DRENPA-3360 file (N, C-alpha, C; in nm, 2 decimals, always signed):
BEGIN
1 = XXXXXXXX = +9.41/+10.65/+0.87/+9.46/+10.57/+0.98/+9.36/+10.54/+1.08 ~ +9.30/+10.64/+1.14/+9.19/+10.62/+1.24/+9.06/+10.65/+1.18 ~ +8.95/+10.60/+1.25/+8.82/+10.62/+1.21/+8.74/+10.69/+1.32 ~ +8.65/+10.78/+1.28/+8.58/+10.85/+1.38/+8.48/+10.76/+1.44 ~ +8.44/+10.78/+1.57/+8.34/+10.70/+1.63/+8.21/+10.70/+1.56 ~ +8.17/+10.82/+1.50/+8.05/+10.83/+1.43/+8.05/+10.74/+1.30 ~ +8.16/+10.74/+1.23/+8.18/+10.65/+1.11/+8.17/+10.51/+1.15 ~ +8.23/+10.47/+1.26/+8.23/+10.33/+1.31/+8.09/+10.29/+1.34;
9 = XXXXXXXX = +8.02/+10.38/+1.42/+7.88/+10.35/+1.46/+7.79/+10.33/+1.34 ~ +7.81/+10.42/+1.24/+7.73/+10.42/+1.12/+7.75/+10.29/+1.04 ~ +7.88/+10.25/+1.03/+7.91/+10.13/+0.97/+7.85/+10.01/+1.04 ~ +7.85/+10.00/+1.17/+7.79/+9.89/+1.24/+7.64/+9.89/+1.22 ~ +7.58/+10.01/+1.22/+7.43/+10.01/+1.20/+7.40/+9.96/+1.06 ~ +7.48/+10.00/+0.96/+7.46/+9.95/+0.82/+7.47/+9.80/+0.81 ~ +7.58/+9.75/+0.88/+7.60/+9.61/+0.88/+7.48/+9.53/+0.95 ~ +7.43/+9.59/+1.06/+7.32/+9.52/+1.13/+7.20/+9.53/+1.04;
17 = XXXXXXXX = +7.17/+9.64/+0.97/+7.06/+9.65/+0.88/+7.07/+9.55/+0.76 ~ +7.19/+9.54/+0.71/+7.21/+9.44/+0.60/+7.19/+9.30/+0.64 ~ +7.23/+9.27/+0.76/+7.21/+9.13/+0.81/+7.06/+9.10/+0.83 ~ +6.99/+9.20/+0.89/+6.85/+9.18/+0.90/+6.77/+9.17/+0.77 ~ +6.82/+9.25/+0.67/+6.76/+9.24/+0.54/+6.79/+9.11/+0.47 ~ +6.91/+9.06/+0.49/+6.95/+8.93/+0.43/+6.87/+8.82/+0.50 ~ +6.85/+8.83/+0.63/+6.77/+8.73/+0.70/+6.62/+8.73/+0.64 ~ +6.57/+8.85/+0.62/+6.43/+8.86/+0.57/+6.42/+8.81/+0.43;
25 = XXXXXXXX = +6.52/+8.83/+0.35/+6.52/+8.78/+0.21/+6.53/+8.63/+0.21 ~ +6.62/+8.57/+0.29/+6.63/+8.43/+0.29/+6.51/+8.36/+0.34 ~ +6.45/+8.42/+0.45/+6.32/+8.37/+0.50/+6.21/+8.37/+0.40 ~ +6.20/+8.48/+0.32/+6.10/+8.49/+0.22/+6.12/+8.38/+0.11 ~ +6.24/+8.36/+0.07/+6.27/+8.26/-0.03/+6.24/+8.12/+0.03 ~ +6.27/+8.10/+0.15/+6.24/+7.97/+0.22/+6.09/+7.94/+0.22 ~ +6.02/+8.04/+0.26/+5.87/+8.03/+0.27/+5.81/+8.01/+0.13 ~ +5.87/+8.07/+0.03/+5.82/+8.05/-0.11/+5.84/+7.91/-0.15;
33 = XXXXXXXX = +5.95/+7.85/-0.11/+5.98/+7.71/-0.15/+5.87/+7.62/-0.08 ~ +5.83/+7.65/+0.04/+5.73/+7.57/+0.11/+5.59/+7.60/+0.07 ~ +5.56/+7.72/+0.01/+5.43/+7.76/-0.02/+5.34/+7.66/-0.09 ~ +5.38/+7.59/-0.19/+5.29/+7.49/-0.25/+5.24/+7.38/-0.16 ~ +5.31/+7.36/-0.05/+5.28/+7.25/+0.04/+5.16/+7.29/+0.13 ~ +5.08/+7.19/+0.16/+4.97/+7.21/+0.26/+5.02/+7.20/+0.40 ~ +4.94/+7.24/+0.50/+4.98/+7.23/+0.64/+5.02/+7.09/+0.67 ~ +4.94/+7.00/+0.62/+4.96/+6.85/+0.65/+5.09/+6.81/+0.59;
41 = XXXXXXXX = +5.13/+6.86/+0.47/+5.26/+6.82/+0.40/+5.37/+6.86/+0.49 ~ +5.36/+6.97/+0.56/+5.47/+7.03/+0.64/+5.50/+6.95/+0.77 ~ +5.41/+6.86/+0.81/+5.43/+6.79/+0.94/+5.47/+6.64/+0.91 ~ +5.46/+6.60/+0.79/+5.49/+6.46/+0.76/+5.64/+6.44/+0.73 ~ +5.69/+6.33/+0.79/+5.83/+6.29/+0.76/+5.82/+6.21/+0.64 ~ +5.87/+6.26/+0.52/+5.85/+6.19/+0.40/+5.94/+6.07/+0.38 ~ +6.05/+6.06/+0.45/+6.13/+5.95/+0.45/+6.22/+5.95/+0.58 ~ +6.27/+5.83/+0.62/+6.35/+5.83/+0.74/+6.47/+5.92/+0.75;
49 = XXXXXXXX = +6.53/+5.96/+0.64/+6.64/+6.04/+0.63/+6.61/+6.19/+0.63 ~ +6.49/+6.23/+0.63/+6.45/+6.37/+0.62/+6.35/+6.41/+0.73 ~ +6.37/+6.52/+0.79/+6.28/+6.58/+0.89/+6.16/+6.65/+0.81 ~ +6.05/+6.67/+0.88/+5.94/+6.74/+0.82/+5.98/+6.88/+0.79 ~ +5.91/+6.94/+0.69/+5.94/+7.08/+0.64/+5.92/+7.17/+0.76 ~ +5.82/+7.15/+0.84/+5.79/+7.24/+0.96/+5.92/+7.25/+1.05 ~ +5.98/+7.13/+1.07/+6.10/+7.13/+1.16/+6.21/+7.21/+1.10 ~ +6.23/+7.19/+0.96/+6.34/+7.27/+0.90/+6.32/+7.42/+0.90;
57 = XXXXXXXX = +6.19/+7.46/+0.89/+6.16/+7.60/+0.89/+6.20/+7.66/+1.03 ~ +6.16/+7.58/+1.14/+6.19/+7.63/+1.27/+6.34/+7.62/+1.30 ~ +6.40/+7.52/+1.26/+6.54/+7.50/+1.29/+6.63/+7.61/+1.22 ~ +6.60/+7.64/+1.09/+6.67/+7.75/+1.03/+6.65/+7.88/+1.09 ~ +6.53/+7.91/+1.13/+6.50/+8.03/+1.20/+6.58/+8.04/+1.33 ~ +6.58/+7.94/+1.41/+6.66/+7.94/+1.53/+6.81/+7.96/+1.50 ~ +6.86/+7.89/+1.40/+7.00/+7.91/+1.36/+7.03/+8.06/+1.33 ~ +6.95/+8.12/+1.24/+6.98/+8.26/+1.21/+6.97/+8.35/+1.33;
65 = XXXXXXXX = +6.87/+8.33/+1.41/+6.85/+8.42/+1.53/+6.97/+8.40/+1.62 ~ +7.01/+8.28/+1.65/+7.11/+8.25/+1.74/+7.25/+8.29/+1.70 ~ +7.29/+8.25/+1.57/+7.42/+8.27/+1.53/+7.45/+8.39/+1.44 ~ +7.34/+8.45/+1.39/+7.36/+8.57/+1.30/+7.30/+8.69/+1.36 ~ +7.17/+8.69/+1.38/+7.11/+8.81/+1.43/+7.15/+8.85/+1.57 ~ +7.14/+8.76/+1.67/+7.17/+8.79/+1.81/+7.32/+8.83/+1.82 ~ +7.40/+8.77/+1.74/+7.55/+8.79/+1.75/+7.59/+8.92/+1.69 ~ +7.51/+8.98/+1.59/+7.55/+9.09/+1.52/+7.46/+9.21/+1.52;
73 = XXXXXXXX = +7.35/+9.20/+1.58/+7.25/+9.31/+1.59/+7.23/+9.35/+1.73 ~ +7.29/+9.45/+1.78/+7.27/+9.49/+1.92/+7.13/+9.51/+1.96 ~ +7.08/+9.45/+2.06/+6.94/+9.47/+2.11/+6.84/+9.38/+2.04 ~ +6.89/+9.29/+1.95/+6.79/+9.20/+1.88/+6.73/+9.11/+1.98 ~ +6.60/+9.10/+1.98/+6.53/+9.01/+2.07/+6.45/+8.91/+1.98 ~ +6.43/+8.79/+2.03/+6.35/+8.69/+1.97/+6.21/+8.73/+1.97 ~ +6.13/+8.67/+1.88/+5.99/+8.70/+1.87/+5.91/+8.59/+1.92 ~ +5.96/+8.51/+2.01/+5.88/+8.40/+2.06/+5.90/+8.39/+2.21;
81 = XXXXXXXX = +5.82/+8.32/+2.28/+5.83/+8.30/+2.42/+5.94/+8.21/+2.46 ~ +6.05/+8.27/+2.53/+6.16/+8.19/+2.57/+6.13/+8.07/+2.66 ~ +6.01/+8.08/+2.73/+5.97/+7.98/+2.83/+5.92/+7.85/+2.76 ~ +5.89/+7.87/+2.63/+5.83/+7.75/+2.56/+5.95/+7.68/+2.50 ~ +5.96/+7.55/+2.53/+6.07/+7.47/+2.49/+6.02/+7.35/+2.42 ~ +6.05/+7.33/+2.29/+6.01/+7.21/+2.21/+5.86/+7.19/+2.21 ~ +5.79/+7.30/+2.21/+5.64/+7.30/+2.19/+5.57/+7.27/+2.32 ~ +5.64/+7.26/+2.44/+5.58/+7.24/+2.56/+5.61/+7.36/+2.66;
89 = XX = +5.51/+7.42/+2.71/+5.53/+7.53/+2.81/+5.61/+7.48/+2.93 ~ +5.71/+7.57/+2.97/+5.79/+7.53/+3.09/+5.71/+7.56/+3.22;
% end
């Protein structure tokens, strides 16, 4: 019926670790997809309906950090300077 606080805390820690591991796995797969591209390929908008690869890499990272990691891993902090917005220092 009830759960001990230790068991709940261990479960939450395991959940946080699995989310972090999942993030790292997805990021590695994403980077593998982009690996054959040159740096120049990543900044070009190949067609009007598609953003550059570099934009997609940044956007998916922001999404995971904002909606998955920050929401579910206590104490998670971003690895970039919060004062930098859209590539321009504040």
